[in-house]
C-alpha positions as MATLAB code, in Angstrom:
seq = 'MASENNNRNLNVSFSLNASEFSKGIVELKQELSNLNAKFIENKQKAADTAKELKDLHEQQKILTIEIEKSGEATEEQKKQMQELSEKISQTTAKLGQLKAEESDIKSGIKTTTKELEAQLVQLLDGGDCGAGGY';
ca = [
     -51.231  -30.069  -43.161;
     -51.172  -30.895  -39.402;
     -47.640  -32.143  -39.760;
     -46.636  -29.013  -41.472;
     -48.100  -26.881  -38.624;
     -46.233  -29.120  -36.160;
     -42.984  -28.549  -37.947;
     -43.568  -24.820  -38.150;
     -44.379  -24.705  -34.452;
     -41.232  -26.705  -33.641;
     -39.109  -24.412  -35.745;
     -40.503  -21.298  -34.160;
     -40.082  -22.759  -30.675;
     -36.491  -23.924  -31.446;
     -35.643  -20.461  -32.840;
     -37.012  -18.715  -29.811;
     -35.259  -21.135  -27.451;
     -31.974  -20.861  -29.305;
     -32.211  -17.094  -29.154;
     -32.573  -17.127  -25.447;
     -29.805  -19.702  -25.209;
     -27.571  -17.300  -27.174;
     -28.631  -14.553  -24.809;
     -27.326  -16.735  -21.972;
     -24.009  -17.176  -23.751;
     -23.662  -13.364  -24.224;
     -24.427  -12.897  -20.496;
     -21.750  -15.541  -19.577;
     -19.185  -13.847  -21.937;
     -19.946  -10.484  -20.152;
     -19.537  -12.042  -16.706;
     -16.251  -13.702  -17.758;
     -15.031  -10.313  -19.151;
     -15.975   -8.589  -15.820;
     -14.174  -11.408  -13.949;
     -11.075  -10.930  -16.026;
     -11.063   -7.218  -15.388;
     -11.432   -7.779  -11.659;
      -8.619  -10.294  -11.866;
      -6.215   -7.768  -13.521;
      -7.151   -5.070  -11.060;
      -6.707   -7.401   -8.081;
      -3.350   -8.590   -9.424;
      -2.146   -4.982   -9.725;
      -3.316   -4.150   -6.123;
      -1.519   -7.237   -4.897;
       1.612   -6.336   -6.606;
       1.501   -2.738   -5.272;
       0.824   -4.086   -1.781;
       3.681   -6.615   -1.988;
       6.002   -3.761   -3.062;
       4.730   -1.618   -0.132;
       5.415   -4.575    2.184;
       8.867   -4.992    0.781;
       9.593   -1.323    1.348;
       8.384   -1.490    4.979;
      10.575   -4.432    5.720;
      13.575   -2.599    4.235;
      12.817    0.419    6.426;
      12.615   -1.877    9.403;
      15.925   -3.498    8.538;
      17.580   -0.053    8.215;
      16.133    1.055   11.561;
      17.338   -2.267   13.232;
      20.809   -1.606   11.811;
      20.824    1.964   13.235;
      19.676    0.697   16.613;
      22.403   -1.999   16.652;
      25.083    0.507   15.731;
      24.105    2.848   18.586;
      23.777   -0.040   21.029;
      20.423    1.129   22.324;
      17.122    2.396   20.831;
      16.114    5.955   21.415;
      12.385    6.648   22.215;
      11.923    7.963   18.650;
      13.474    4.770   17.268;
      11.173    2.629   19.409;
       8.244    4.523   18.213;
       9.233    4.217   14.616;
       9.836    0.431   15.027;
       6.362    0.043   16.619;
       4.736    2.056   13.783;
       6.656   -0.047   11.176;
       5.605   -3.348   12.938;
       1.957   -2.197   12.865;
       2.119   -1.126    9.216;
       3.815   -4.460    8.310;
       1.054   -6.263   10.073;
      -1.740   -4.373    8.432;
      -0.055   -4.647    4.962;
       0.521   -8.397    5.398;
      -3.217   -8.793    6.185;
      -4.242   -6.712    3.267;
      -1.975   -8.830    0.997;
      -3.534  -12.003    2.393;
      -7.025  -10.625    1.666;
      -6.059   -9.721   -1.896;
      -4.656  -13.288   -2.491;
      -7.871  -14.738   -1.148;
      -9.888  -12.522   -3.504;
      -7.587  -13.606   -6.331;
      -8.356  -17.232   -5.572;
     -12.132  -16.539   -5.489;
     -11.936  -14.701   -8.789;
      -9.932  -17.474  -10.365;
     -12.589  -19.914   -9.202;
     -15.307  -17.744  -10.667;
     -13.382  -17.554  -14.031;
     -12.984  -21.290  -14.082;
     -16.651  -21.911  -13.341;
     -17.957  -19.410  -15.839;
     -15.594  -20.669  -18.536;
     -16.830  -24.212  -17.973;
     -20.481  -22.937  -18.094;
     -19.757  -21.026  -21.348;
     -18.015  -23.960  -22.929;
     -20.833  -26.257  -22.097;
     -23.430  -23.891  -23.511;
     -21.385  -23.292  -26.654;
     -20.998  -27.076  -27.157;
     -24.814  -27.592  -26.722;
     -25.495  -24.742  -29.169;
     -23.074  -25.888  -31.796;
     -24.184  -29.497  -31.501;
     -27.803  -28.489  -31.808;
     -28.300  -29.809  -28.206;
     -31.154  -29.173  -25.802;
     -32.219  -25.615  -26.286;
     -35.688  -26.486  -24.940;
     -36.867  -28.015  -28.110;
     -36.523  -31.709  -27.272;
     -32.699  -32.219  -27.767;
     -30.738  -34.772  -25.815;
];
């Protein structure tokens, strides 16, 4: 009878712990989903920023050709060149920031994926769910 009670307690304990373990897996899946969404959004922002930077460089190139043709820059052209240079600098910094964020997100995805895989393996192998496994 005592052995039967111990088995019942162990089964109840294991079931409760496995349930909480599964809850952790669900939370990790949600975190991974959120990170993937952030990654996609960041990738789009980086692509848009890279296109903007390309356009700014093209405008600068056109302005440089105009200045070379005329032999000397007008005050307006000097002002435009200064503004383009500032925008290029700001956009380059923004792109660098987005790439750094992308790297952080990739790292988070990798870490979360490893945690999720480890928990799934433990759950599927009947590993340590707090009921005296490994």
